[in-house]
N, C-alpha and C positions, 0 to 999 in steps of 0.2 A: 377660181375661190371660194371655199365655203365659209362663209362668216356664222361665228357662232357666239358672239359677244354683241350684247344688246347693251346701248347707252346708259351709262348709270346703273347698269346690274353688277351683283357681286363678284362676276368674273371682269367685268370693265375696271372696276375697283381694285380689282388683285393685279390685274396686268400693269395697270397705272402705278401701283406701290412697286412692281417691279422694276419699272420705269425707272422711279424716282430712286430706286437704289443704285440702278445701273448711271445714272447720272452723277450720282454722288462718288461712286467708286471710279468712274472716268475722268473725274476731274483730280480725285486722288493720284491716279496713274498718271496724267498728264503733268500733275505738279512736278512728280518725283522723276519723271522722265526730262522735264526742263530744267531742274536742278541739276540732274546728272550731266546734260548736255553742255550747260553753262560752265561746270567745273571741270569739263573734258574736252572742251573745244578751246581753240584760239581766239580772244576776244576780238579780234581785228577781222581774220579770214573765216572766223566759224567753222575751221576745219578741225576734224576730231584730233586730238593727239595719237592715239591708237585707234586706227580703223578696225581692225579685227574686233575688240573690245567694245567698240560703239556699237557695232553691226549687231553684234550678240545681245547688248542691251538694248538695242533698237527693236529687236525680234521680240524680247522678253514684254517690253512693251505692247506690242502686236497683239502677242498671245494673250497677255494679262487682259487687256481692253475685249476681245472677242471673248473670251471667258467671261467676263463680267457682264456682257450681254446675253450669253446663254439663256436665261430665263425669258428675255424679252424676245429672242431671235424666232421662235414657235409662233407667237401671236404678233410680231411686228407689222404686217400687212394687215390684219385686222384691226388693229390701233389706229392704224393711219386711215383705214376706210369709216371707222364709227368718228374721228376726227372730221372727216371729209363731210360725212351724214349732218354732222352737228352745225359745220360752217354753213351749208346750205341752207338752213332754217334760221340762221342769225340774220339779223338787219347789217345791211352794209354799211360799212364806215372804215375810216383809215385802219382802225385797229385790226378789225376783221380782214382785212385786206393784206396785210403784214402777218396776221398768223396764217391766212390762206398760203402766200408765198412759202413760209417756213415748213407747213404742213405738205407742199408740194415738194420743199428740198430733201424732205425726211421720206416721202414716198418715192422718189428715186433712187436715193440712198439704200431703201429697203429693197428695190428690185436688183440695184447694183450688187448689194450682199447675197440675195436668193443666187444669180448668176455666178458669183465668184465661186460659191460653195458648190455649185453644180460644176463647175470649171475642177475645182480641186480633185471632186470626185472621180471625174472622167481621166484626170492626170493620175491619181491615185490608182484607179484600176489596170492603167495601162503600165504600171512600174513592174518591174521584173520581180518573181518571188524572193531574191535575194535583198530588195528593199524594204527592209521593214523598219520600223520606229528605232530612232537611234543610230540609223545607217546615214550618210552623205545623201546617198540617192534619194532617200524619203524625207529627211529634214530640208534638206534646200528647196524642192519645190513647195514643200508646206511652208516654209518661211516666204517664199514669194506669194504664196496664196495668203497668208497672214497680212505681209505688208500691203498686199493689194485691198484689203479687206479694211485695213486701218482707218483710210481716209474717208470710207461710208460709215463707219462708226463713230468718226469723229463728228460727222454731218448729225447725227441723232444726239451726240454729247452736246452740240451747240444749238440744235434747232428743237430737240425733243422735248423742252419746255412749253412749248407753244401748244402741245396736246394737253396740258394742264390748264391751260390758260382759255382755249376753247370750251374745254368741259366745264369749267368753273362758268364760262357766259352762258353757255347751252342750259346749265342748272339753275341759272339766276333769271334767264328768260322763259324757263319751264314754270318757276314757282311763281314769276310775276304774272303770267298768265293763266295759271291757274284760277279757279273760282273759288271767293273767300266768302266762308260762311258766316252769316250776320251775327253778331254778339248779342242782340237784342233779339227776344222773341217776339213775333207778332202778337199783337194784342186783338182778342177776339172784339168783334162789334159790339157784342152784348156787353161785356165788361167796361168796353169804352165809354158805352152810351150810360152804364149805371155809375160811371165814376165821373159824370158831369156835376157842376154846382147846380145844386137847384135854387131857383130864384123865388 
């Protein structure tokens, strides 16, 4: 893995802003899905009234979530690496240990997402020429890939906020440890001597 993001750099801030957009969109997508699921399922058994329609809507949820993650995807491993670097420099506490656990969850989710993507590319390359987008032979394995990716995208949605918290703590610690300039200029000895009251 080639790391091109430096903590606190403009590129790091850009990636965090893209993550913030994903977190917001993923919450909206999940809220819409929960509403749909509640309205289209039996309240006691939780079984969908129309399994085919339910499955299509679930596929849309998965695809929309992956699409929302698109801008984060290319630098997800780098974002995690930066957070791990920052955590290593923070003083241990219950809070930082909780963030470290969340960052590990996101790290694992990222590795799984990349593996799912590699698997889909292998499946897609092995499809017959007739299996083009829009055909059942193409769309079914694609839907399976989206469904597999969704749980890892959900881990990002749940724990991704920890990357902002770690960054804020790292910046706070960096600011606190930076040397501060004195607000008063040193008084030269000659000037100090001349300013003494004569008796």
